[in-house]
C-alpha positions as CSV (number, residue, x, y, z in Angstrom):
1,M,68.4,-120.7,-33.7
2,T,69.6,-120.4,-37.0
3,E,66.8,-122.4,-38.7
4,V,64.4,-120.1,-36.8
5,S,65.7,-117.0,-38.2
6,A,65.8,-118.3,-41.9
7,I,61.9,-119.1,-41.3
8,T,61.5,-115.7,-40.0
9,T,62.9,-114.4,-43.1
10,N,61.3,-116.4,-45.6
11,I,58.1,-115.3,-43.6
12,Q,58.9,-111.6,-43.8
13,R,59.5,-112.1,-47.6
14,W,56.3,-113.5,-48.4
15,Q,54.4,-110.9,-46.5
16,S,56.3,-107.9,-48.2
17,A,55.4,-109.9,-51.4
18,A,51.7,-110.3,-50.4
19,A,51.3,-106.6,-49.4
20,L,52.9,-105.5,-52.8
21,L,50.4,-107.6,-54.4
22,A,47.5,-106.4,-52.5
23,M,48.7,-102.7,-53.5
24,V,48.9,-103.8,-57.1
25,L,45.4,-105.4,-57.2
26,T,44.0,-102.1,-55.3
27,W,45.4,-100.0,-58.1
28,Q,43.8,-102.3,-60.8
29,I,40.6,-102.1,-59.2
30,A,40.6,-98.3,-58.7
31,A,41.7,-97.8,-62.3
32,S,38.7,-100.0,-63.5
33,I,36.4,-98.2,-61.4
34,A,37.7,-94.7,-62.5
35,A,37.9,-95.8,-66.2
36,D,40.0,-92.7,-67.1
37,R,42.9,-92.2,-69.1
38,L,44.4,-89.9,-66.5
39,F,44.2,-92.8,-64.0
40,P,45.7,-95.8,-65.9
41,G,46.0,-99.3,-64.5
42,P,49.1,-101.4,-63.7
43,V,48.9,-103.2,-66.8
44,Q,48.7,-100.1,-69.1
45,V,51.8,-98.7,-67.2
46,V,54.1,-101.7,-67.2
47,S,53.2,-102.0,-70.8
48,V,54.3,-98.5,-71.8
49,L,57.2,-99.1,-69.1
50,L,58.4,-102.1,-71.3
51,H,57.9,-100.3,-74.7
52,E,60.1,-97.3,-73.6
53,A,62.6,-100.0,-72.2
54,V,63.0,-101.8,-75.6
55,R,63.3,-98.5,-77.4
56,G,65.9,-97.5,-75.3
57,E,64.5,-94.3,-74.2
58,L,63.8,-95.2,-70.8
59,L,67.3,-96.5,-70.2
60,Y,69.1,-93.7,-71.8
61,H,67.3,-91.1,-69.4
62,L,67.4,-93.3,-66.4
63,G,71.2,-93.7,-66.9
64,I,71.7,-90.0,-67.1
65,S,69.7,-89.4,-63.9
66,L,71.5,-92.3,-62.0
67,A,74.9,-90.9,-63.0
68,R,74.0,-87.4,-61.6
69,V,72.7,-89.0,-58.6
70,A,75.9,-91.0,-58.1
71,A,77.9,-87.9,-58.8
72,S,75.8,-85.5,-56.2
73,L,75.6,-88.2,-53.5
74,G,79.4,-89.1,-53.6
75,A,80.4,-85.6,-53.4
76,A,78.1,-84.9,-50.5
77,I,79.3,-88.0,-48.7
78,L,82.7,-87.4,-49.2
79,I,82.7,-83.6,-48.1
80,G,80.2,-84.1,-45.3
81,A,81.9,-86.9,-44.0
82,V,85.0,-85.1,-43.4
83,L,83.2,-81.8,-42.1
84,G,81.0,-83.9,-39.8
85,Y,83.9,-85.7,-38.3
86,A,85.7,-82.6,-37.8
87,A,82.7,-81.0,-36.1
88,G,82.4,-84.2,-33.9
89,R,85.7,-84.3,-32.6
90,S,86.3,-80.4,-32.2
91,R,84.1,-78.1,-30.2
92,R,85.9,-75.1,-32.0
93,A,85.0,-76.6,-35.3
94,D,81.5,-77.3,-34.3
95,V,80.7,-73.8,-33.5
96,W,82.2,-72.5,-36.5
97,M,80.3,-74.7,-38.7
98,R,77.0,-74.8,-36.9
99,P,75.3,-71.6,-38.4
100,W,76.2,-72.7,-42.0
101,I,74.7,-76.2,-41.5
102,V,71.7,-74.6,-40.0
103,L,71.4,-72.2,-42.7
104,L,71.7,-74.9,-45.5
105,L,69.7,-77.4,-43.6
106,N,66.6,-75.0,-43.8
107,M,67.1,-73.7,-47.5
108,P,64.7,-75.1,-50.0
109,A,66.3,-77.2,-52.6
110,L,64.3,-75.3,-55.2
111,I,66.0,-71.9,-54.4
112,T,69.5,-73.9,-54.3
113,V,68.9,-74.9,-57.6
114,I,67.4,-71.9,-58.9
115,L,70.3,-69.8,-57.5
116,I,73.2,-72.2,-58.8
117,Y,71.8,-72.5,-62.3
118,I,71.8,-68.7,-62.4
119,W,75.4,-68.3,-61.2
120,L,76.9,-71.6,-63.3
121,G,74.4,-71.7,-66.1
122,L,72.3,-74.8,-67.2
123,A,75.1,-77.5,-66.9
124,D,75.7,-80.9,-65.3
125,T,78.3,-79.3,-63.0
126,A,75.7,-76.7,-61.9
127,L,73.0,-79.6,-61.1
128,V,75.7,-81.9,-59.2
129,L,76.9,-78.8,-57.1
130,A,73.2,-77.7,-56.4
131,V,72.3,-81.2,-55.2
132,A,75.2,-82.1,-53.2
133,L,75.1,-78.5,-51.3
134,N,71.2,-79.6,-50.4
135,K,72.7,-83.0,-49.0
136,I,75.7,-82.0,-47.5
137,P,74.5,-80.4,-44.0
138,N,72.3,-83.7,-43.6
139,V,75.7,-85.9,-43.8
140,V,77.6,-83.4,-41.5
141,V,75.0,-83.6,-38.9
142,T,74.7,-87.2,-39.1
143,I,78.6,-88.0,-39.0
144,R,79.0,-85.4,-36.2
145,E,76.7,-87.4,-34.0
146,G,78.8,-90.6,-34.5
147,A,82.0,-88.8,-34.2
148,G,80.8,-87.5,-30.9
149,R,80.1,-91.0,-29.6
150,L,83.3,-92.7,-30.3
151,D,84.0,-95.0,-27.6
152,K,87.0,-94.0,-25.4
153,D,88.0,-97.4,-24.4
154,F,88.7,-98.4,-27.8
155,A,91.2,-95.5,-28.4
156,E,93.0,-96.1,-25.3
157,M,93.5,-99.7,-26.4
158,A,94.7,-98.4,-29.6
159,E,96.9,-96.4,-27.8
160,L,98.1,-99.2,-25.5
161,Y,98.9,-101.2,-28.6
162,R,100.4,-98.2,-30.3
163,F,98.2,-97.9,-33.4
164,G,99.3,-95.6,-36.0
165,R,97.0,-93.2,-37.5
166,A,96.0,-95.3,-40.5
167,A,95.6,-98.5,-38.1
168,M,93.4,-96.4,-35.8
169,L,91.0,-95.0,-38.7
170,R,90.7,-98.4,-40.3
171,Y,90.3,-100.5,-37.0
172,V,88.6,-98.0,-34.5
173,V,86.9,-95.0,-36.1
174,L,85.5,-96.1,-39.4
175,P,83.8,-99.5,-37.9
176,Q,82.2,-97.3,-35.3
177,L,81.0,-94.7,-37.9
178,A,79.7,-97.3,-40.1
179,P,76.1,-97.3,-38.8
180,F,76.2,-93.4,-39.3
181,F,77.7,-93.9,-42.9
182,L,74.9,-96.1,-44.0
183,V,72.1,-93.8,-42.4
184,S,73.6,-91.2,-44.4
185,L,73.8,-93.2,-47.6
186,R,70.3,-94.2,-47.3
187,N,68.8,-91.0,-46.3
188,G,70.7,-89.5,-49.0
189,L,69.9,-91.6,-51.7
190,A,66.3,-91.1,-50.8
191,L,66.8,-87.3,-51.1
192,T,69.3,-86.8,-53.8
193,W,67.4,-88.4,-56.4
194,K,64.1,-86.6,-55.7
195,I,66.4,-83.2,-56.0
196,V,68.0,-84.5,-59.1
197,L,64.7,-85.1,-60.9
198,L,63.6,-81.5,-59.8
199,A,66.7,-79.9,-61.1
200,E,66.4,-82.0,-64.3
201,L,62.8,-80.8,-64.8
202,L,64.2,-77.1,-64.3
203,G,67.1,-76.9,-66.5
204,R,68.1,-79.8,-68.2
205,S,67.4,-81.5,-71.9
206,N,67.7,-85.1,-70.7
207,G,67.1,-87.5,-67.7
208,V,64.0,-88.8,-66.2
209,G,63.2,-85.4,-64.6
210,F,63.1,-83.9,-68.2
211,Q,60.9,-86.7,-69.4
212,L,58.5,-85.9,-66.6
213,Q,58.3,-82.3,-67.6
214,V,57.4,-83.1,-71.3
215,Y,54.8,-85.7,-70.4
216,F,53.3,-83.3,-67.6
217,Q,52.7,-80.8,-70.5
218,D,50.8,-83.6,-72.7
219,F,49.0,-85.0,-69.5
220,D,50.7,-88.2,-70.3
221,V,49.9,-90.0,-66.8
222,T,50.6,-93.5,-68.0
223,H,54.4,-92.5,-69.1
224,I,54.9,-90.4,-65.9
225,L,54.0,-93.1,-63.6
226,A,56.2,-95.6,-65.8
227,Y,59.0,-93.3,-65.5
228,A,58.4,-93.1,-61.7
229,I,58.1,-96.7,-61.4
230,S,61.2,-97.6,-63.1
231,F,63.5,-95.2,-60.8
232,G,61.5,-96.6,-57.8
233,V,62.4,-100.3,-59.0
234,V,66.2,-99.1,-59.3
235,M,66.1,-97.7,-55.6
236,L,64.7,-101.0,-54.6
237,A,67.4,-102.6,-56.3
238,I,70.0,-100.6,-54.8
239,E,68.8,-101.2,-51.2
240,Y,68.3,-104.6,-51.4
241,G,71.3,-105.5,-53.9
242,L,73.8,-103.4,-52.3
243,L,73.0,-101.4,-49.0
244,V,71.5,-104.5,-47.0
245,P,74.6,-106.6,-48.1
246,L,76.8,-103.7,-47.3
247,E,75.2,-103.1,-44.0
248,R,75.8,-106.8,-42.9
249,H,79.4,-106.9,-44.1
250,L,80.1,-103.6,-42.2
251,L,78.5,-104.4,-39.0
252,T,79.6,-108.1,-38.7
253,W,82.1,-107.1,-36.0
254,R,79.1,-106.1,-33.6
255,R,77.6,-108.7,-31.4
């Protein structure tokens, strides 16, 4: 069974690689047909990407944006998890939070960013707060669902063996909430970095979003694509280098 799984995994990897290669070839063919500086091919974009990386410009702005993503997402996960667990375990807490959650869920990120910038100024603190406020409601909703589905049999077994609060949290609650945390983390990462770029474009003087604004003003599509691809590569590295192994580790207790 293990050999079959390994073969299946290898086939899936080759299929993914083939799909990526097909996408790049299609892009190159389309760029060759267009023959326009506003639609550069992958070779031009990768060349610019490497040049910016060697200069240090790309790595500098990418590092700043990633730091903002980490701070915003970390705050959103921490606060959202606490509120979501409370809402999932307490009907009264859920009733009190629901109007706020619905309001924030439907508030456009652009409006939140603009208002926080006006109130707190064009600072990193304002950016992190605005992005976190946009993400917290999603985390609350996801964790609330998980907290509301905790298995009562596990809780009764823990009480039978006289688990303390710390042991109950570690061995009973957190393992069952792990899948919901992973969903929040994945969705949060996909959403947070997009809002961070928007906030940088509107009110910061560094970061990938700021660079995109500069290149947009010059209609420099090659640099825009280079920075976009660099961020996409980092997100893929986080997914397969961090989140997938973390998921495998956290869910080993499940059959």
